[in-house]
Structures are given as structure tokens and as C-alpha cells.
C-alpha positions as CSV (number, residue, x, y, z in Angstrom):
1,M,-10.4,-32.8,1.7
2,A,-12.3,-36.0,0.9
3,I,-12.3,-38.5,3.8
4,Q,-11.2,-42.1,3.5
5,V,-13.9,-44.6,4.3
6,L,-12.2,-47.9,5.3
7,H,-14.5,-49.6,7.7
8,P,-18.2,-49.5,8.8
9,G,-19.0,-46.5,11.0
10,V,-20.2,-42.9,11.1
11,Y,-17.8,-40.4,9.4
12,I,-18.0,-36.6,9.7
13,D,-17.0,-34.6,6.7
14,E,-17.0,-30.8,7.5
15,T,-17.8,-28.4,4.7
16,E,-18.0,-24.7,4.4
17,P,-20.4,-22.6,2.3
18,A,-19.0,-20.1,-0.2
19,A,-18.0,-16.9,1.4
20,P,-20.6,-14.2,0.9
21,I,-19.8,-11.3,-1.3
22,E,-19.1,-8.2,0.7
23,G,-20.0,-4.9,-0.8
24,V,-17.1,-2.5,-1.4
25,S,-17.0,1.1,0.0
26,T,-18.3,3.7,-2.4
27,S,-17.8,6.9,-0.3
28,R,-14.0,7.4,0.0
29,A,-13.0,10.5,-1.9
30,A,-9.6,11.7,-3.3
31,F,-8.9,15.4,-3.6
32,I,-6.2,17.1,-5.7
33,G,-5.2,20.6,-5.0
34,I,-2.8,23.0,-3.2
35,A,-2.6,23.7,0.5
36,E,-0.4,25.6,3.0
37,R,1.8,22.7,4.0
38,G,1.9,18.9,4.4
39,P,3.1,15.9,2.4
40,S,3.1,16.6,-1.3
41,G,2.9,14.2,-4.2
42,V,1.8,11.4,-1.9
43,P,-1.9,10.6,-1.3
44,T,-2.5,11.0,2.5
45,L,-5.4,9.5,4.3
46,I,-7.4,11.8,6.7
47,T,-10.6,11.2,8.6
48,S,-11.7,14.7,9.8
49,I,-11.3,18.3,9.0
50,D,-9.3,18.7,12.2
51,A,-6.8,16.1,10.9
52,F,-6.6,18.0,7.5
53,T,-6.0,21.3,9.2
54,E,-3.3,19.9,11.5
55,K,-1.5,18.3,8.6
56,F,-2.2,20.6,5.6
57,G,-3.3,23.9,7.2
58,G,-6.5,25.8,6.8
59,P,-7.8,28.5,4.4
60,L,-5.3,31.2,3.6
61,L,-5.6,35.0,3.0
62,A,-4.4,35.0,-0.6
63,S,-5.6,35.8,-4.1
64,I,-4.4,32.4,-5.3
65,P,-6.9,29.5,-5.6
66,Y,-6.5,27.8,-2.3
67,Y,-9.8,26.0,-2.9
68,L,-8.8,22.7,-1.3
69,P,-9.2,23.6,2.4
70,L,-12.8,24.8,2.1
71,A,-13.6,21.9,-0.3
72,V,-12.4,19.3,2.3
73,E,-14.3,21.1,5.0
74,G,-17.4,21.0,2.9
75,F,-16.8,17.3,2.3
76,F,-16.8,16.5,6.0
77,R,-19.6,18.9,6.8
78,N,-21.9,17.2,4.3
79,G,-21.3,13.7,5.6
80,G,-18.0,12.5,4.2
81,T,-15.9,10.4,6.6
82,T,-12.6,9.4,4.8
83,A,-10.6,11.1,2.1
84,Y,-7.2,11.0,0.5
85,I,-5.4,14.3,-0.1
86,M,-3.0,14.7,-3.0
87,R,-1.3,18.0,-2.3
88,V,0.5,19.6,-5.2
89,S,3.5,21.8,-4.3
90,T,6.6,23.4,-5.8
91,A,8.3,23.5,-2.5
92,V,11.5,21.5,-2.0
93,A,11.9,19.6,1.3
94,A,15.1,19.8,3.3
95,Q,17.2,16.6,3.0
96,V,20.6,15.0,3.4
97,T,22.2,11.9,1.8
98,L,24.0,9.2,3.7
99,T,26.8,7.4,1.9
100,A,28.4,4.0,2.3
101,R,31.7,3.7,4.2
102,T,33.1,1.6,1.4
103,G,32.9,3.1,-2.1
104,G,31.0,6.3,-1.1
105,A,27.8,5.3,-2.9
106,T,24.6,7.0,-1.7
107,L,22.7,4.6,0.5
108,A,19.7,6.6,1.5
109,T,18.2,10.1,1.5
110,I,16.6,11.5,4.7
111,T,14.0,14.1,3.7
112,S,11.9,16.3,6.0
113,I,8.2,15.5,5.8
114,A,7.3,19.1,5.9
115,D,8.5,21.0,2.9
116,G,9.8,24.5,2.7
117,A,11.1,26.5,5.7
118,A,9.1,24.3,8.1
119,G,11.4,21.4,7.4
120,Q,14.7,23.2,7.4
121,G,17.2,23.0,10.3
122,G,17.1,19.3,11.4
123,K,20.1,17.1,12.0
124,V,20.9,13.5,11.6
125,A,23.8,11.6,13.3
126,V,25.1,8.1,12.5
127,T,26.9,6.1,15.2
128,E,28.2,2.6,14.7
129,S,27.1,-0.1,17.1
130,S,26.9,-3.9,17.5
131,V,23.9,-5.6,19.1
132,L,25.9,-8.8,19.6
133,G,28.9,-6.9,20.9
134,A,26.8,-5.0,23.4
135,A,25.3,-8.3,24.7
136,L,28.7,-10.0,24.9
137,S,30.2,-7.1,26.8
138,A,27.3,-7.1,29.2
139,A,27.9,-10.8,29.8
140,G,31.6,-10.2,30.4
141,A,32.6,-12.2,27.3
142,G,34.3,-9.5,25.3
143,T,32.8,-7.8,22.3
144,T,33.4,-10.4,19.6
145,L,32.8,-14.2,19.2
146,K,35.8,-16.4,18.4
147,T,35.5,-19.0,15.6
148,H,35.1,-22.5,16.9
149,K,38.3,-24.5,17.4
150,A,38.1,-28.2,18.4
151,E,40.6,-31.0,18.5
152,T,40.9,-34.5,19.9
153,T,43.0,-37.6,19.5
154,I,42.2,-40.4,17.1
155,T,42.5,-43.9,18.5
156,A,41.4,-46.0,15.5
157,V,40.3,-45.7,11.8
158,D,38.1,-48.4,10.3
159,A,38.8,-50.1,7.0
160,T,36.6,-47.6,5.0
161,R,38.7,-44.7,6.4
162,R,35.4,-42.9,7.0
163,R,34.7,-43.8,10.6
164,L,37.1,-42.6,13.3
165,T,37.2,-43.6,16.9
166,V,38.2,-40.6,19.0
167,A,38.8,-39.7,22.6
168,S,35.8,-37.2,22.6
169,S,33.5,-35.9,19.9
170,D,31.7,-33.4,22.1
171,K,32.9,-30.3,20.3
172,F,32.3,-31.5,16.8
173,Q,29.1,-31.2,14.8
174,V,27.7,-32.4,11.5
175,G,29.0,-30.2,8.7
176,D,32.2,-29.2,10.5
177,L,35.3,-29.0,8.3
178,V,38.2,-30.9,9.8
179,I,41.8,-31.9,9.1
180,L,43.4,-35.2,10.2
181,S,47.1,-35.0,11.2
182,Q,50.0,-37.2,12.1
183,G,53.0,-35.1,13.1
184,A,53.6,-32.6,10.4
185,T,51.5,-34.5,7.8
186,K,48.0,-33.2,7.4
187,S,45.1,-34.4,5.3
188,P,42.9,-32.3,3.0
189,R,39.8,-30.7,4.6
190,L,37.1,-33.3,5.3
191,T,33.5,-32.9,6.3
192,I,31.8,-34.6,9.3
193,A,28.7,-36.6,8.3
194,S,27.7,-37.7,11.8
195,T,28.9,-38.0,15.4
196,A,28.4,-40.4,18.2
197,A,29.8,-40.5,21.8
198,Q,33.3,-41.5,20.8
199,S,33.2,-41.7,17.0
200,I,33.1,-39.4,14.0
201,E,32.0,-40.4,10.5
202,L,33.2,-38.5,7.5
203,T,31.3,-37.8,4.3
204,A,34.2,-39.2,2.3
205,A,37.1,-41.5,2.9
206,A,40.2,-40.1,4.5
207,P,43.4,-40.4,2.6
208,A,45.7,-43.3,3.4
209,A,47.6,-43.0,6.7
210,P,51.2,-41.6,6.6
211,P,54.1,-44.1,6.8
212,A,54.5,-43.3,10.5
213,G,51.2,-44.8,11.4
214,E,47.5,-44.0,11.8
215,W,46.2,-40.5,11.8
216,A,46.7,-39.2,15.4
217,E,44.5,-36.1,15.6
218,I,41.4,-34.5,14.2
219,T,41.2,-30.7,14.3
220,T,38.8,-28.0,13.1
221,A,40.0,-26.7,9.7
222,D,40.8,-23.0,9.1
223,L,38.3,-20.9,7.2
224,A,39.2,-20.8,3.5
225,T,37.9,-19.2,0.3
226,G,34.5,-20.7,-0.6
227,D,33.4,-21.4,3.0
228,R,30.0,-20.1,4.1
229,R,29.4,-21.7,7.5
230,I,31.2,-20.4,10.5
231,R,31.1,-22.2,13.9
232,V,31.6,-19.9,16.9
233,D,32.1,-20.2,20.6
234,V,29.0,-18.8,22.3
235,P,28.7,-18.2,26.0
236,G,26.0,-20.4,27.5
237,T,24.1,-17.4,28.9
238,L,23.5,-15.9,25.4
239,S,21.3,-16.9,22.4
240,L,23.1,-16.4,19.1
241,R,19.8,-16.6,17.2
242,A,18.2,-13.8,19.2
243,L,21.3,-11.5,19.0
244,T,22.1,-12.3,15.3
245,P,18.9,-12.5,13.3
246,V,19.0,-13.5,9.6
247,G,20.2,-10.5,7.6
248,S,22.7,-9.3,10.2
249,V,25.9,-7.8,8.8
250,I,28.8,-10.0,9.9
251,T,32.5,-9.2,10.0
252,V,35.2,-11.9,10.0
253,S,38.6,-10.7,11.1
254,D,42.0,-12.1,12.1
255,G,43.4,-8.7,13.0
256,G,44.9,-8.1,9.6
257,N,42.3,-9.2,7.1
258,T,38.5,-8.6,7.3
259,H,35.7,-10.2,5.4
260,W,32.1,-8.6,5.3
261,G,29.1,-10.9,4.8
262,I,25.4,-11.2,5.5
263,A,23.9,-14.0,7.8
264,A,21.7,-16.3,5.7
265,D,21.0,-18.7,8.5
266,V,21.8,-18.8,12.2
267,G,22.0,-21.9,14.4
268,A,22.6,-22.3,18.1
269,D,26.4,-21.8,17.6
270,S,26.9,-21.3,13.9
271,I,26.3,-18.6,11.2
272,T,26.0,-19.4,7.5
273,L,26.7,-16.4,5.2
274,T,24.8,-15.6,2.0
275,T,28.1,-15.4,0.0
276,P,31.3,-17.4,0.4
277,I,34.3,-16.2,2.4
278,T,37.3,-14.9,0.4
279,G,40.7,-15.4,1.9
280,T,42.0,-17.7,4.7
281,F,41.3,-17.1,8.4
282,A,43.0,-19.2,11.1
283,V,40.6,-20.9,13.4
284,G,41.2,-19.9,17.0
285,S,42.7,-16.5,16.3
286,T,39.8,-15.2,14.1
287,T,36.8,-13.4,15.6
288,I,33.4,-12.4,14.2
289,A,31.1,-9.5,15.1
290,T,27.8,-8.1,14.0
291,A,27.8,-4.6,12.5
292,E,24.7,-2.4,13.2
293,F,24.4,1.4,13.6
294,D,22.3,3.9,15.5
295,L,20.5,6.8,13.7
296,A,19.6,9.9,15.7
297,I,17.3,12.5,14.1
298,T,16.8,15.9,15.6
299,D,13.9,18.0,14.3
300,P,14.1,21.9,13.9
301,A,12.5,22.3,17.4
302,G,15.4,20.4,18.9
303,V,13.5,17.2,19.7
304,L,15.8,14.2,19.4
305,R,14.7,10.7,18.5
306,T,17.2,7.8,18.3
307,Y,16.7,4.5,16.4
308,T,19.2,1.8,17.6
309,G,20.5,-1.5,16.2
310,L,19.6,-0.7,12.6
311,S,20.8,-2.7,9.6
312,T,21.2,-1.9,6.0
313,T,20.0,-5.4,5.0
314,P,16.3,-5.5,3.9
315,T,15.8,-9.0,5.4
316,H,16.9,-7.9,8.8
317,P,14.0,-7.2,11.3
318,S,15.5,-3.8,12.0
319,W,16.1,-2.7,8.4
320,W,16.3,1.0,8.5
321,G,14.0,1.4,5.5
322,T,11.1,0.3,7.8
323,A,12.4,0.6,11.3
324,V,12.7,4.4,11.2
325,D,9.2,5.9,11.6
326,D,10.0,9.5,12.4
327,P,7.4,12.3,12.5
328,Y,9.9,14.8,11.2
329,A,11.8,13.0,8.4
330,R,11.5,9.9,6.3
331,V,14.2,7.6,5.1
332,S,14.3,6.5,1.4
333,V,16.7,3.7,0.9
334,D,18.2,2.9,-2.5
335,L,17.8,-0.9,-2.8
336,N,20.0,-1.0,-5.9
337,I,23.1,-0.1,-3.9
338,V,24.9,-3.0,-2.3
339,P,28.4,-1.8,-1.5
340,A,31.3,-4.1,-1.1
341,G,32.9,-4.1,2.4
342,D,31.2,-2.2,5.2
343,P,27.6,-1.4,4.0
344,R,26.8,1.0,6.9
345,P,26.5,4.7,6.3
346,V,29.5,7.0,7.2
347,A,29.4,7.9,10.9
348,G,29.0,11.5,12.0
349,Q,26.5,14.3,12.1
350,Q,25.0,16.3,9.2
351,D,22.5,19.1,8.8
352,I,19.2,18.5,6.9
353,T,19.1,21.5,4.6
354,G,18.3,22.7,1.1
355,A,14.6,23.6,1.5
356,T,12.8,26.1,-0.7
357,N,9.3,27.5,-0.1
358,D,6.2,26.8,-2.2
359,D,5.1,29.1,-5.1
360,P,1.3,28.6,-4.9
361,V,0.6,30.2,-8.3
362,Q,3.0,27.8,-10.0
363,A,1.7,24.9,-7.9
364,W,-1.9,25.6,-9.0
365,E,-0.6,25.7,-12.6
366,N,1.1,22.3,-12.0
367,V,-2.3,20.9,-10.8
368,R,-3.5,21.5,-14.4
369,L,-0.3,20.7,-16.3
370,E,0.7,17.5,-14.3
371,I,-2.8,16.2,-13.5
372,T,-2.0,12.8,-15.1
373,T,1.0,12.4,-12.7
374,H,-1.2,13.1,-9.7
375,L,-3.9,10.7,-10.9
376,K,-1.2,8.0,-11.4
377,A,-0.4,8.2,-7.7
378,L,-4.0,7.5,-6.9
379,E,-4.2,4.3,-9.0
380,P,-2.8,1.9,-6.4
381,I,-5.4,3.0,-3.8
382,D,-8.3,0.6,-4.5
383,E,-10.5,2.2,-1.8
384,V,-10.9,5.5,-3.7
385,S,-14.4,5.8,-5.3
386,L,-14.7,9.5,-5.8
387,V,-12.2,11.9,-7.4
388,A,-12.3,15.7,-7.4
389,A,-9.9,18.5,-8.1
390,P,-11.8,21.5,-6.6
391,G,-11.7,24.5,-8.8
392,L,-9.9,22.8,-11.7
393,T,-12.0,23.6,-14.7
394,D,-9.5,23.2,-17.5
395,V,-11.0,21.0,-20.2
396,N,-7.9,18.8,-20.8
397,A,-7.4,18.3,-17.1
398,Q,-11.1,17.4,-16.5
399,Q,-10.9,15.0,-19.4
400,A,-7.8,13.4,-17.8
401,I,-9.8,12.9,-14.5
402,V,-12.7,11.2,-16.4
403,E,-10.3,9.0,-18.4
404,H,-8.7,8.0,-15.1
405,C,-12.0,6.9,-13.7
406,E,-12.9,5.0,-16.9
407,K,-9.6,3.3,-16.8
408,M,-9.8,2.3,-13.2
409,F,-13.5,1.3,-13.6
410,D,-14.1,1.7,-9.8
411,R,-14.4,5.4,-9.2
412,F,-16.5,8.4,-10.3
413,A,-15.4,12.0,-11.1
414,I,-17.1,15.1,-9.6
415,L,-16.4,18.1,-11.8
416,D,-16.8,21.8,-11.3
417,A,-18.2,24.0,-14.1
418,P,-16.1,27.1,-14.8
419,K,-16.6,30.0,-12.4
420,A,-19.0,32.7,-13.5
421,Y,-19.8,31.1,-16.8
422,D,-23.1,31.8,-18.5
423,I,-25.3,28.9,-19.6
424,P,-24.2,28.7,-23.3
425,K,-20.6,28.6,-22.2
426,V,-21.3,25.9,-19.6
427,L,-23.0,23.7,-22.2
428,T,-20.0,24.2,-24.5
429,H,-17.7,23.3,-21.7
430,R,-19.7,20.2,-21.0
431,D,-19.5,19.0,-24.6
432,S,-15.8,19.7,-24.7
433,V,-15.1,17.6,-21.6
434,T,-17.3,14.7,-22.6
435,G,-16.1,14.2,-26.1
436,T,-15.7,10.4,-26.5
437,L,-15.9,9.9,-22.7
438,D,-19.5,8.6,-22.8
439,K,-19.7,5.9,-20.2
440,G,-21.1,8.0,-17.4
441,F,-18.1,8.2,-15.1
442,A,-18.5,11.9,-14.3
443,A,-21.0,14.5,-13.2
444,L,-20.7,18.3,-13.7
445,Y,-22.1,20.8,-11.2
446,Y,-23.1,24.5,-11.8
447,P,-23.0,27.2,-10.6
448,W,-20.3,27.7,-7.9
449,I,-21.5,28.1,-4.3
450,T,-20.6,30.9,-1.9
451,A,-19.1,30.0,1.5
452,R,-17.6,31.8,4.5
453,D,-13.8,32.0,4.3
454,P,-12.4,32.5,7.8
455,S,-9.1,33.7,6.5
456,R,-10.7,36.6,4.6
457,Q,-13.6,37.1,7.0
458,Q,-16.0,37.3,4.1
459,V,-18.2,35.2,1.8
460,V,-16.3,34.0,-1.3
461,P,-17.1,31.9,-4.4
462,Q,-16.2,28.3,-3.9
463,P,-16.2,25.3,-6.3
464,P,-19.0,22.9,-5.2
465,S,-17.2,19.6,-5.9
466,G,-15.9,19.0,-2.3
467,H,-19.3,19.7,-0.8
468,V,-21.1,17.5,-3.4
469,A,-18.6,14.7,-2.7
470,G,-19.7,14.8,1.0
471,I,-23.4,14.5,-0.1
472,F,-22.4,11.5,-2.2
473,A,-20.8,9.9,0.8
474,K,-23.7,10.7,3.2
475,T,-26.3,9.4,0.7
476,D,-24.4,6.2,0.2
477,Q,-24.1,5.6,4.0
478,T,-27.7,6.5,4.9
479,R,-29.7,5.3,1.8
480,G,-27.3,3.4,-0.4
481,V,-25.4,3.9,-3.6
482,H,-28.6,3.3,-5.6
483,K,-30.1,6.5,-4.2
484,A,-29.5,9.6,-6.4
485,P,-27.4,12.2,-4.5
486,A,-29.8,15.0,-5.2
487,N,-32.6,17.1,-3.6
488,V,-30.2,17.5,-0.6
489,G,-29.2,20.8,1.0
490,I,-25.5,21.8,0.8
491,A,-24.2,22.3,4.4
492,G,-21.7,25.1,4.6
493,A,-23.0,26.9,1.5
494,V,-24.5,30.3,2.3
495,G,-25.6,31.0,-1.3
496,L,-24.8,30.6,-5.0
497,E,-22.8,32.7,-7.5
498,W,-26.1,33.3,-9.2
499,R,-29.7,31.9,-8.9
500,M,-31.1,30.2,-11.9
501,S,-34.8,29.8,-12.8
502,D,-36.7,26.7,-13.9
503,I,-36.2,27.7,-17.5
504,D,-32.4,28.1,-17.0
505,Q,-32.3,24.6,-15.4
506,G,-34.3,23.2,-18.3
507,L,-31.6,24.3,-20.7
508,I,-28.8,22.5,-18.8
509,N,-30.5,19.5,-17.2
510,L,-31.1,17.4,-20.3
511,K,-27.5,18.1,-21.4
512,G,-26.2,16.5,-18.3
513,V,-25.2,19.5,-16.2
514,N,-26.5,19.3,-12.6
515,A,-28.0,22.5,-11.2
516,L,-27.5,23.9,-7.8
517,R,-30.6,25.8,-6.8
518,I,-32.1,27.9,-4.1
519,L,-35.7,26.7,-4.2
520,P,-38.7,28.6,-2.8
521,G,-39.1,28.0,0.9
522,R,-35.6,26.5,1.2
523,G,-33.0,29.1,1.9
524,Q,-30.1,26.7,1.7
525,P,-28.6,25.8,-1.7
526,V,-29.8,22.4,-2.9
527,V,-28.3,19.9,-5.3
528,F,-31.0,19.6,-7.9
529,G,-29.7,17.3,-10.5
530,A,-28.5,13.7,-10.7
531,R,-27.2,13.2,-14.2
532,T,-23.8,12.1,-15.6
533,T,-22.2,13.8,-18.5
534,A,-23.0,10.8,-20.7
535,N,-25.0,11.1,-23.9
536,N,-25.6,7.3,-23.7
537,R,-29.0,7.2,-22.0
538,N,-28.2,3.9,-20.3
539,W,-25.7,5.8,-18.1
540,Q,-27.4,9.2,-17.8
541,Y,-28.1,8.9,-14.1
542,I,-25.3,9.1,-11.4
543,N,-26.9,6.4,-9.2
544,I,-27.2,3.9,-12.0
545,R,-23.5,4.2,-13.0
546,R,-22.3,4.1,-9.4
547,L,-24.6,1.1,-8.6
548,F,-23.0,-0.9,-11.4
549,L,-19.6,0.1,-10.2
550,F,-20.5,-1.0,-6.7
551,I,-21.9,-4.4,-7.9
552,E,-19.1,-5.0,-10.4
553,E,-16.2,-4.3,-8.0
554,S,-17.8,-6.2,-5.1
555,I,-18.2,-9.3,-7.4
556,Q,-14.7,-8.9,-8.8
557,E,-13.0,-8.7,-5.4
558,S,-15.0,-11.5,-3.8
559,L,-14.7,-14.1,-6.6
560,T,-10.9,-13.9,-6.8
561,G,-10.8,-16.7,-4.3
562,S,-12.4,-19.0,-6.9
563,L,-9.6,-18.6,-9.4
564,F,-7.9,-21.9,-10.4
565,E,-10.7,-24.0,-8.8
566,P,-11.9,-27.0,-10.9
567,N,-14.2,-25.5,-13.6
568,D,-17.0,-28.0,-13.0
569,L,-20.7,-28.0,-12.1
570,F,-19.9,-27.8,-8.4
571,L,-18.1,-24.5,-8.9
572,W,-20.9,-23.2,-11.1
573,Q,-23.5,-23.9,-8.5
574,K,-21.4,-22.5,-5.7
575,L,-20.8,-19.3,-7.6
576,K,-24.4,-19.1,-8.6
577,R,-25.6,-19.4,-5.0
578,T,-23.0,-16.7,-3.9
579,L,-24.1,-14.3,-6.6
580,N,-27.8,-14.9,-6.0
581,E,-27.3,-14.2,-2.3
582,F,-25.4,-11.0,-2.9
583,L,-27.9,-9.6,-5.5
584,T,-30.8,-10.5,-3.3
585,R,-29.3,-8.3,-0.6
586,V,-28.9,-5.5,-3.1
587,W,-32.6,-6.0,-4.1
588,R,-33.8,-6.0,-0.5
589,D,-31.9,-2.7,0.0
590,G,-34.1,-1.2,-2.7
591,A,-31.4,-0.9,-5.4
592,L,-33.2,-3.2,-7.9
593,F,-36.7,-3.0,-9.4
594,G,-39.0,-6.0,-9.0
595,A,-41.7,-7.3,-6.8
596,D,-39.6,-10.5,-6.3
597,A,-35.9,-11.1,-6.5
598,K,-36.5,-13.1,-9.7
599,D,-37.9,-10.0,-11.4
600,A,-35.0,-7.9,-10.3
601,F,-32.0,-9.9,-11.5
602,F,-30.8,-13.2,-13.0
603,V,-27.6,-15.1,-12.8
604,R,-26.7,-17.6,-15.6
605,I,-23.9,-20.1,-15.5
606,D,-24.5,-23.1,-17.9
607,E,-23.0,-25.2,-20.6
608,A,-24.4,-23.0,-23.3
609,L,-22.2,-20.2,-22.0
610,N,-19.3,-22.6,-21.2
611,P,-19.0,-25.3,-23.8
612,P,-15.9,-27.7,-23.7
613,S,-14.0,-25.5,-26.1
614,T,-14.3,-22.5,-23.6
615,R,-13.5,-24.6,-20.6
616,K,-10.3,-25.9,-22.3
617,L,-9.1,-22.3,-22.5
618,G,-9.5,-22.0,-18.7
619,R,-12.4,-19.6,-18.9
620,L,-15.7,-19.5,-17.0
621,Y,-18.4,-17.2,-18.3
622,I,-21.1,-15.8,-16.0
623,E,-24.0,-13.8,-17.3
624,I,-25.8,-11.4,-14.9
625,G,-28.7,-9.1,-15.6
626,I,-30.0,-6.6,-13.2
627,Q,-32.9,-4.1,-13.3
628,P,-31.8,-1.0,-11.5
629,V,-34.1,1.5,-9.9
630,Y,-34.1,4.8,-11.8
631,P,-34.6,8.1,-10.0
632,A,-38.0,9.8,-10.2
633,E,-36.6,12.9,-11.9
634,F,-39.9,14.1,-13.2
635,I,-43.2,13.5,-11.3
636,I,-46.3,14.0,-13.5
637,V,-49.6,14.1,-11.7
638,R,-52.7,13.7,-13.8
639,I,-55.7,15.1,-12.0
640,G,-59.3,15.6,-13.3
641,I,-62.9,16.0,-12.2
642,W,-64.6,12.8,-11.5
643,D,-68.4,12.7,-10.8
644,G,-68.7,9.0,-10.6
645,G,-69.4,8.2,-14.1
646,A,-67.3,10.5,-16.3
647,E,-63.8,11.9,-16.1
648,V,-62.4,15.2,-17.2
649,A,-58.6,15.3,-17.1
650,E,-56.0,18.0,-17.3
651,S,-52.4,17.1,-18.1
């Protein structure tokens, strides 16, 4: 904010430089597949293979393609640190619905987190309660609050008929609705505008006095249809605000009629409802109470957890949609249901039932058939930068994964070639997957590795994508995203489905299929390719495409704070400094080619790019050019005989 200079002196105007651009993470993977158990249809974050095994189980002795457990193990063994798991399952989780006391609409569904038989056999019990009532009872003040009733005598009314002189105004407040009376004659309801020690001023003039003389009394008016504010008598030892937070369900009752409402505002001794009262309630004989409930969940092992003082109102601090965090079951609340009357669920105990077990064969088929649905669930997770569905080699499904990465423009697909394919078929598969997807957002690896399966006690073929994703992550963390994730041993792989020769690799390498090799002197399989599936030579290397993704997303996220700033020279210079600083760091990390930073990149923001016509449209164009470092995929050494004056060369 600009300072005001009004007199001679020294003024301090504190400024802050533009926030530096922080590089985004590039090593968080998302895996899609089937597992023994665990959450299904929901991306679940894990940080170790132990966490995966605990939540999703380990390898299984089965002929069905449980590729996911060994793939995730390979990810962590090769340097991965964080992953999202999207488990696909046909199992149905046990559940129970809770209905409203009024109208019977379904308020919420309680579903076991573990599907199939593992989630069957729990129980849920609803018990009504009142937080305010419990506090009042403990204070010896009953279980409900009475609505405020105040009265005093009127000793004089001024000429405007708005100011009243009274014996005492202690129990009256601004906003109170009152009635003036003289014998059996009563005025309409009036509103108090202000109070003093022995005077009350009304917002409007009182009607003329009855023939018998001046108004004699002022009394709190009864509650009537349209009222929202309720004054209550609160014991001095209690805090109404603490016991009745905004969002509390309120009942107003005179013993015969009851009105249900929600607290929109709570004062020291008043409650304002979100909707008006319907009906008439006599002040002095009407009481109010809060209506909460307790939820007890018992898991199949008999462990009981109770959640007390819950509310069905989303604005309440103990709204059951967020206040219940149970390791056995989750509560899904239907926000579209707002029942009239008592909004709490019906009291009583119910069983959590209806589970069915998984059909892994069908589940694996669903990975293929419903891949777009599973990918849709990954879209909101901005941290995902690698996507793999280990063992999924269906052309349409792999195309969907690549399309997802191109659409999101912040992640890269790691694909498995079909199992036991020969080279001509692999090349045909690669061409079928690529099609028009030619922006370099995917890499294809061949052949499959072999790994030890503890469930079968033998070495089995395993798709390499999980292990390769771990190599991507480790290379990013140790060298940087600009380093090609290649010429690295595959931890956990004991061999390959078949060993290819240099000639074999020559056939697939230039077509964008990355070979896994066992090289002479290196017994462990090695990733020996770093190409994308793109035909466009600008994007033929994995590290080039991923470097651009890293730079683009880092810039996009960091410059969001400059939106709606004045589009002037000051902003241009500020952004140019920020971008130069970030790209200089990228260059120093070895990601850009050039002896000096000026040779490695440029940032242009000027009037040629942003003429007045462009600025009037609210647009700011920035042009950035970078010179990435390409991998040394082929090293050619020219060597010859040199006798000091002549040269004989072989090449």
C-alpha cells in the first residue's frame, strides 16, 4: 500500500519481492489394478510397500492377473516414495441406510470400508441426545431453556409515543418484541430500538393511549408466525454460544405444538433461526432445546466406537458428514435431503450387511472396460505425475491412459508391451496405441521382467511398468527430471521373459519401444531405452517431455497469484525476474544446455507481444524459450592413428 507523505521526515515503505517459483513434484505415481482387499474406486495414498500390504494385501496364489502387488513392491524397491492406488473390484461392501424421523427419507448410508466378507457383520446404533440439555441438567437447571419473559410498569410516555419511562429496563434488549397494555387493552407488537437505565425507546410510535389513561405495562410479546429471534433465560454459569453453536437443531415447544429450526446466530442469551417460526408460542410457558444424536459403530470384531453430540446440519462443527472418522465404516450423507420436522436419524440399532465377495476375473476385465471411469477419479489429484496400469495391454485401454495424460497435461503414462509378444507384434501394438497421440506423453517397455512371487514360491513373468515407475521417481530425486530414466538396473527383477540382442533392440528402439536388456557383465536386467511413443522428433525422449511438463506446471501454479494484478510494466518486470530466477535454477541443475544462462533460455514480455488491443482483453502474453539437454543415446568415438603430422581415421 502506498504511504502518505504529509510532512518532512523519513518514511519507511516495506516491499516484498515476487515469490520464487517452486518446482512441482514429478515422482508421484498412480497405479490401477486389482488387489486382495482395500478401498475400491477411490484413489488411496500410500507411502511404503508395508502400507500397501496392510491396506490392500499382498501377492495371491491365483491364476488371475494380480499384477498390482508385485508392481507396487517394484515401485518402492526401485526408489519410489509415494503412490496413489486405484483398486478395481466387483465386491460389494456391507452397508446400512439411516432414515429421517420425519418423512422417512434416507439421510445417509454407512458403508464398511473393507468390501466383501471382511466388512460384513458390523452394527450401528443411533441414540438421541442434547448437548445443551446435558449441560443444563448438570448445572441443576433442567434440560430445556425457557423463552424470555420480561415485564415492568410504565410511568410516562413522551409526546412522540416512542420513548417510555419505566420502573426498570434491565430485562429488555434491543430487538425485543413487546406489547404495551392498560388493563385488558393491548397494543400491537412493537420493537425496542434502545434502552437506558429507566427508559425504553421503540422503533415506531406506540398507538394512542386507551381512554382509561396512559399505557401501564410493557411485556415481552409471545412468539408468532414470522419471528426468527428467540430470547431465552440462561443460567449465569453456562455459555449459550458454547453449548449451542451455529447450525444447531433447535426445538421450540409449548407442550402441545413443536417447531423445528436451525440456529443461524447465537448471542449471549438469544438464538436467531434460519427460517421463521410457524404458529404461536406463549412466552413464559414455551421452552427450547437443542437436538443432537450419538452414533455408535461396532466393527465385525466387536470393537465399539461412539461419536457423540452429532448434528445433521453441515454448518455445525459436529456435522456427522465430517465428525465421524471411523476405521471400519464411512458415513455418506445426502445433502439434498432436508426433512421437515425432526431431521435426526431414527433411533435404534441396525446391522451392517449385504456384502458380496470380489470376482477377480471380472474385476480385471473391468479394469479394461471401465478404464476411463478409473482415470476420471484420478483427475482431481494434481500431485499425480506418473500413471500405470500394470499388465493392462489392451490397445483401447492404453490409448485411454495416454489421452488422460495429454488432457491433464501434467502426467506421463508408463505402458507395458503385451506379454510374450514377438518384435513384429510389439511394433504393431506400438503403432496401434500411438495413433494420433503424438505428443510424447507415454513410454512403452518390452519385454516383461521375471520376479519372485512369494505366494507361488516361484519366479513368474511380471509387467515392468511398476518397477520402471520407481526408476523414474528415483532418477527425478537423485539427478532431476531432465535425466533420462535409463541405463539403470531394475531392482527386484531376476530376469527377463526373453533376452534380446543388439539387432533386436535396433528394430524397436527407433520406433519408440524401450528395451529391457541383460547386458554383458551386468546380471541384473537394465532399462536400456528412453524414448516416448511419439513420432514427432521434438518429443521423442522421455526426459524432454517430462522436463517441459515440470517447467510448465511449476510456472502455471506459481503465477496464479498474479492474476488480476494491473497489467503494467511493473508486473511485466516482476514476472520476468521471477521466471528468470526459476529457469536459472533449472539451468544450474543441468537441465538446460548453454555455457551461460542467456544461452540456455530466454523470457520475453514486451509491448510487441502485448499491444493495447491485447491488454484491453485482459490478456498478458509471455514468451519463453528453453534449450533442453538431450540424452547421449548414441556415443560415437572416432579414433585414428596419429604420427604427429598425418591422421588415419576409422569410423
